[in-house]
C-alpha positions as CSV (number, residue, x, y, z in Angstrom):
1,M,3.7,27.1,7.6
2,V,2.3,24.5,5.2
3,R,-1.1,23.1,4.5
4,A,-1.9,19.6,5.6
5,A,-4.7,17.1,6.2
6,V,-5.0,16.5,10.0
7,V,-7.2,13.8,11.7
8,P,-8.0,15.6,15.0
9,A,-9.4,12.5,16.8
10,V,-10.3,8.9,16.0
11,G,-13.3,8.9,13.7
12,A,-13.4,12.7,13.4
13,P,-13.5,14.3,9.9
14,L,-10.2,15.4,8.4
15,E,-9.3,19.1,8.7
16,I,-7.3,20.8,6.0
17,T,-5.3,23.3,8.0
18,E,-2.0,25.0,8.3
19,I,0.8,23.5,10.4
20,D,4.1,24.7,11.7
21,L,7.0,22.5,10.6
22,P,10.4,22.8,12.4
23,D,13.7,22.8,10.6
24,P,15.1,19.3,10.3
25,G,17.1,18.3,13.3
26,P,20.0,15.8,13.4
27,G,19.3,12.8,11.2
28,Q,16.2,14.4,9.7
29,V,15.2,15.5,6.2
30,R,12.6,18.1,5.0
31,V,10.8,17.1,1.8
32,R,8.5,19.1,-0.4
33,L,5.8,16.7,-1.7
34,A,5.1,16.3,-5.4
35,A,2.3,13.8,-4.8
36,A,0.8,11.4,-2.3
37,G,-1.4,8.4,-2.9
38,V,-4.6,7.9,-0.8
39,C,-4.3,4.3,0.6
40,H,-6.9,2.3,2.4
41,S,-4.5,2.2,5.4
42,D,-5.1,6.0,5.7
43,L,-8.8,5.4,6.0
44,S,-8.1,2.6,8.6
45,L,-6.0,5.1,10.6
46,S,-8.7,7.7,10.3
47,N,-11.5,5.5,11.6
48,G,-9.5,3.7,14.2
49,T,-9.2,0.3,12.6
50,M,-5.5,0.9,13.0
51,R,-4.4,2.9,16.0
52,V,-1.8,5.7,16.0
53,P,-1.5,8.8,18.3
54,V,-3.7,11.7,17.3
55,P,-4.0,14.5,16.2
56,A,-2.0,13.3,13.3
57,V,-1.1,14.1,9.7
58,L,-1.9,11.1,7.6
59,G,-0.5,9.9,4.3
60,H,2.3,7.4,3.9
61,E,2.7,6.9,0.1
62,G,4.5,9.9,-1.4
63,A,7.5,11.3,-3.3
64,G,9.0,14.7,-3.4
65,T,12.2,16.9,-3.4
66,V,14.5,17.4,-0.5
67,V,14.6,21.0,0.6
68,A,16.8,20.8,3.7
69,V,18.8,18.2,5.7
70,G,19.8,18.0,9.3
71,E,23.2,17.4,10.9
72,G,24.6,14.0,10.0
73,V,22.5,13.3,6.9
74,T,24.8,12.4,4.0
75,H,22.9,10.1,1.7
76,V,20.7,12.8,0.3
77,A,21.1,16.6,-0.2
78,P,18.8,19.5,-1.0
79,G,17.4,19.1,-4.5
80,A,17.4,15.3,-4.4
81,E,14.2,13.5,-5.6
82,V,13.1,10.9,-3.1
83,V,10.4,8.3,-2.4
84,L,9.1,8.2,1.2
85,N,9.5,4.9,3.1
86,W,6.9,4.7,5.8
87,A,8.4,1.6,7.5
88,P,12.2,2.0,7.7
89,S,13.9,-1.0,9.2
90,C,16.2,-0.6,12.2
91,G,18.7,-3.2,11.1
92,S,19.2,-4.6,14.6
93,C,16.0,-6.3,15.8
94,H,15.3,-10.0,15.5
95,A,13.3,-9.7,12.2
96,C,16.0,-7.5,10.6
97,S,18.7,-10.1,11.7
98,L,16.7,-12.6,9.6
99,D,16.5,-10.2,6.6
100,E,12.8,-9.9,7.2
101,V,12.9,-6.1,7.3
102,W,9.2,-5.8,6.5
103,L,8.6,-7.1,10.0
104,C,11.0,-4.8,11.8
105,A,10.0,-4.4,15.4
106,N,11.0,-0.7,15.4
107,A,9.7,0.4,12.1
108,L,6.8,2.4,13.5
109,N,8.5,3.9,16.6
110,G,8.3,7.3,15.0
111,V,4.5,7.5,15.0
112,A,4.5,8.5,18.7
113,D,6.8,11.5,18.1
114,V,5.6,15.1,17.9
115,Y,6.9,16.3,14.6
116,A,4.9,19.5,14.0
117,R,2.2,21.8,15.5
118,R,-1.1,23.0,14.4
119,A,-0.8,26.7,13.5
120,S,-4.2,27.7,14.9
121,D,-3.6,26.5,18.5
122,G,-0.1,25.1,18.8
123,A,-1.5,21.5,19.3
124,D,1.1,18.7,19.0
125,L,0.8,16.7,15.8
126,H,2.1,13.2,15.2
127,P,3.3,11.9,11.8
128,G,0.6,9.2,11.0
129,L,2.7,6.4,9.6
130,N,6.0,8.1,10.1
131,V,6.1,10.3,7.0
132,A,2.9,12.5,7.1
133,A,2.6,12.8,3.3
134,F,-0.7,14.5,3.3
135,A,1.0,17.9,3.5
136,E,2.8,20.3,1.2
137,E,6.0,19.6,3.1
138,T,7.1,17.1,5.8
139,V,10.0,16.4,8.1
140,V,11.0,12.8,8.4
141,A,13.9,10.6,9.7
142,S,16.6,10.2,7.1
143,A,15.9,6.5,7.0
144,C,12.4,7.4,5.6
145,V,13.7,8.7,2.3
146,L,15.0,6.6,-0.6
147,P,16.4,7.9,-3.9
148,A,13.6,8.2,-6.5
149,P,14.3,6.1,-9.5
150,A,15.7,7.9,-12.5
151,G,13.4,8.3,-15.4
152,V,10.2,8.0,-13.4
153,P,8.2,11.2,-12.8
154,L,7.8,12.0,-9.1
155,T,4.0,12.0,-9.3
156,D,4.2,8.4,-10.5
157,A,7.0,7.5,-8.2
158,A,4.8,8.3,-5.2
159,L,2.9,5.1,-5.9
160,L,6.0,3.0,-5.4
161,G,6.0,3.8,-1.7
162,C,3.1,1.6,-0.8
163,A,0.7,0.3,-3.4
164,V,3.2,-1.0,-5.9
165,L,5.6,-2.4,-3.4
166,T,2.8,-4.1,-1.6
167,G,1.0,-5.5,-4.7
168,Y,4.2,-6.5,-6.5
169,G,5.7,-8.0,-3.4
170,A,2.6,-10.0,-2.6
171,V,2.9,-11.8,-5.9
172,H,6.7,-12.1,-6.2
173,H,7.9,-12.4,-2.6
174,S,5.0,-13.8,-0.5
175,A,3.0,-16.0,-3.0
176,Q,6.1,-16.5,-5.3
177,V,4.0,-16.9,-8.4
178,R,5.7,-19.0,-11.0
179,P,5.4,-18.9,-14.8
180,G,2.3,-20.7,-16.0
181,E,0.4,-20.6,-12.7
182,T,-3.1,-19.3,-12.3
183,V,-3.8,-16.4,-10.0
184,A,-6.9,-14.7,-8.6
185,V,-6.7,-11.1,-7.3
186,Y,-9.4,-10.0,-4.9
187,G,-10.0,-6.2,-4.9
188,V,-9.2,-4.0,-7.9
189,G,-8.0,-0.9,-6.0
190,G,-4.5,0.5,-6.1
191,V,-2.8,-2.6,-4.5
192,G,-4.9,-5.0,-6.5
193,L,-4.1,-3.2,-9.8
194,A,-0.4,-3.5,-8.9
195,A,-0.8,-7.2,-8.1
196,L,-2.5,-7.9,-11.4
197,Q,0.4,-6.3,-13.3
198,A,2.8,-8.2,-11.1
199,A,1.1,-11.5,-11.9
200,R,1.4,-10.7,-15.6
201,I,5.1,-9.9,-15.2
202,A,5.5,-13.2,-13.3
203,G,4.1,-15.1,-16.3
204,A,0.8,-16.3,-14.9
205,S,-1.2,-18.2,-17.5
206,K,-4.6,-17.1,-16.2
207,I,-5.3,-14.0,-14.0
208,V,-8.7,-13.6,-12.6
209,A,-9.7,-10.2,-11.1
210,V,-12.5,-10.2,-8.6
211,D,-14.3,-7.1,-7.4
212,V,-17.8,-6.0,-6.2
213,S,-18.0,-3.4,-9.0
214,P,-18.7,-4.4,-12.7
215,A,-17.4,-1.0,-13.7
216,K,-13.8,-2.0,-12.9
217,E,-13.6,-4.8,-15.5
218,E,-11.9,-2.6,-18.2
219,L,-9.4,-1.3,-15.7
220,A,-8.6,-4.8,-14.4
221,R,-8.1,-6.2,-18.0
222,A,-5.8,-3.3,-18.8
223,A,-3.7,-4.3,-15.8
224,G,-3.4,-7.9,-17.0
225,A,-6.6,-9.7,-16.0
226,T,-7.6,-12.4,-18.4
227,D,-10.9,-12.9,-16.7
228,Y,-13.2,-10.8,-14.5
229,V,-15.6,-12.0,-11.8
230,V,-18.1,-9.7,-10.1
231,A,-18.0,-10.8,-6.4
232,S,-21.0,-12.8,-5.2
233,E,-21.7,-15.9,-3.1
234,E,-20.8,-17.9,-6.2
235,T,-17.4,-16.4,-6.7
236,A,-15.3,-19.4,-5.6
237,R,-17.4,-21.7,-7.8
238,E,-17.0,-19.4,-10.8
239,I,-13.2,-19.4,-10.3
240,R,-13.1,-23.1,-10.1
241,G,-15.1,-23.2,-13.3
242,L,-12.5,-21.1,-15.0
243,T,-9.7,-23.4,-13.9
244,G,-10.9,-26.9,-14.8
245,K,-12.7,-27.2,-11.5
246,Q,-9.4,-27.1,-9.7
247,G,-9.2,-23.6,-8.3
248,V,-6.3,-21.2,-8.8
249,D,-2.8,-21.9,-7.8
250,V,-2.6,-18.5,-6.0
251,A,-5.2,-16.2,-4.5
252,I,-4.2,-12.7,-3.5
253,E,-6.7,-11.0,-1.1
254,C,-6.4,-7.2,-1.1
255,V,-9.6,-6.3,0.7
256,G,-9.1,-7.3,4.4
257,R,-12.6,-8.7,5.0
258,A,-13.3,-12.0,6.6
259,A,-15.8,-13.1,3.9
260,T,-13.3,-12.2,1.2
261,I,-10.4,-14.0,2.8
262,R,-12.6,-17.1,3.2
263,T,-13.7,-16.9,-0.5
264,A,-10.1,-16.5,-1.6
265,W,-9.2,-19.6,0.4
266,D,-12.1,-21.5,-1.1
267,S,-11.1,-20.5,-4.7
268,T,-7.6,-21.8,-4.3
269,R,-6.8,-25.3,-5.5
270,R,-5.8,-28.2,-3.2
271,G,-2.2,-27.5,-2.3
272,G,-2.4,-23.9,-3.5
273,R,-1.4,-20.6,-1.7
274,T,-3.7,-17.9,-0.4
275,T,-2.0,-14.6,0.5
276,V,-3.8,-11.9,2.6
277,V,-2.7,-8.4,1.9
278,G,-5.7,-6.5,3.0
279,I,-5.8,-5.0,6.5
280,G,-9.0,-6.0,8.4
281,G,-10.3,-5.1,11.8
282,K,-9.8,-7.4,14.8
283,D,-13.5,-8.0,14.8
284,Q,-13.2,-9.7,11.4
285,Q,-13.1,-13.4,12.3
286,V,-12.2,-16.0,9.7
287,T,-13.1,-19.6,10.6
288,F,-11.9,-23.0,9.3
289,N,-12.5,-26.5,10.5
290,A,-9.7,-28.8,11.3
291,L,-10.6,-31.4,8.6
292,E,-10.5,-28.9,5.7
293,I,-7.1,-27.6,6.7
294,F,-5.8,-31.1,6.5
295,H,-7.7,-32.1,3.4
296,W,-7.0,-29.1,1.2
297,G,-3.3,-28.8,2.1
298,R,-3.5,-25.1,1.3
299,T,-1.1,-22.4,2.6
300,L,-2.7,-19.3,4.1
301,S,-0.2,-16.5,4.8
302,G,-0.3,-12.8,5.8
303,C,1.8,-10.3,3.8
304,V,3.2,-7.1,5.3
305,Y,4.3,-4.3,2.9
306,G,4.6,-6.9,0.2
307,N,7.3,-8.7,2.2
308,C,9.6,-6.2,0.5
309,D,12.9,-4.5,1.3
310,P,12.2,-1.1,-0.4
311,A,15.9,-0.3,-0.8
312,K,16.4,-3.5,-2.9
313,D,13.0,-3.7,-4.6
314,L,12.6,0.0,-5.8
315,P,15.4,-0.4,-8.4
316,V,13.7,-3.6,-9.7
317,L,10.3,-1.9,-10.0
318,A,12.0,1.1,-11.7
319,D,13.4,-1.2,-14.4
320,H,9.9,-2.7,-15.0
321,V,8.5,0.9,-15.3
322,R,11.2,2.0,-17.7
323,E,10.9,-1.1,-19.8
324,G,7.1,-0.6,-20.1
325,R,6.2,-3.8,-18.1
326,L,4.7,-1.8,-15.2
327,D,2.3,1.1,-15.8
328,L,2.1,3.3,-12.7
329,G,-0.4,5.7,-14.3
330,L,-2.8,2.8,-14.7
331,L,-3.3,2.7,-10.9
332,V,-4.5,6.3,-10.8
333,T,-8.1,6.9,-11.4
334,E,-8.4,10.3,-9.8
335,R,-6.0,13.3,-9.2
336,I,-7.1,15.5,-6.4
337,G,-6.0,18.2,-3.9
338,L,-5.9,17.9,-0.2
339,E,-9.5,18.9,0.0
340,G,-10.4,15.8,-2.1
341,I,-9.2,13.2,0.4
342,P,-12.5,12.8,2.4
343,A,-14.3,12.1,-0.9
344,A,-11.6,9.6,-1.8
345,F,-12.2,7.8,1.5
346,E,-15.9,7.7,0.6
347,N,-15.1,6.2,-2.8
348,M,-13.0,3.5,-1.1
349,L,-15.9,2.6,1.2
350,A,-18.2,2.4,-1.9
351,G,-15.7,0.3,-3.8
352,K,-15.1,2.9,-6.5
353,G,-12.0,3.6,-8.5
354,G,-8.4,2.7,-8.2
355,R,-5.9,5.0,-6.5
356,A,-6.7,8.6,-5.8
357,L,-3.5,10.7,-6.0
358,V,-3.0,14.0,-4.2
359,V,-1.0,16.2,-6.6
360,F,0.7,19.3,-5.0
């Protein structure tokens, strides 16, 4: 038995309880977690903004050590250090055939599986977003583990599984920021901090961080922001004022709220790119009129998992970490145990801090 954070029903408080994990079956791997990041998507799963079968063990950003493998698993062995990949691509659907593996139609098929049982009553448990990282150990499909990069501590490597891939990919793959361009990043949480660092790595000439909290300015500047704007109704005007009245070349929205998406669009120059990373609810309606779409000539695009292929992008990120260009520790503003996850959710709702990291 291992301890885990279980969401018993949509909107219900998390329960820290013991669960029974089976031995890994064919094509499966058992992993002892070193750390797991608390992502806003976990909050969205908990409150029903994103729907998965429940009861479930949440957590999708983690790293750990393989303790056992099932029949047919050959790419990892017990003792191997791995990063969890919550959205493994199938390699055969239409998106995968186009090399758009981040849009794989079958990536989340595993969330409907029963992967463990609650020790107290034997209730079936589902694996949140495939990997159930809010637990001391987990059992996952072999496609959900990737070799952890050498020279990167496992507690840091956990962040590579979602926040860093997403923020880095939004800048480099989706928005394709070029040297000398100006960038605004909305939301200075874990993903936003990764995006700020990615914009710096890309050679952006001006990087504006936007957040509701004045307290995050120092953290944002440490990540690469050259300017900081406290969010208000004047945000788009302020950003245009910082960019010769033009607006930024690229705006990266990491919040997932209609008002923030609209502001990000308004702060982008004519012909610029607005990339939406944040996951909002279907009740969040963003409106544009037909004339402004024509006149501004801007591109508005969604971004799933940073438009990344984790197998290809993890080695690139590891090089940035080892060379000192990417500081994973900068994302972490709090280290907690499983019991601290509900408070981390509350901090997210209040707009506090960067990434909370569950350290086992």
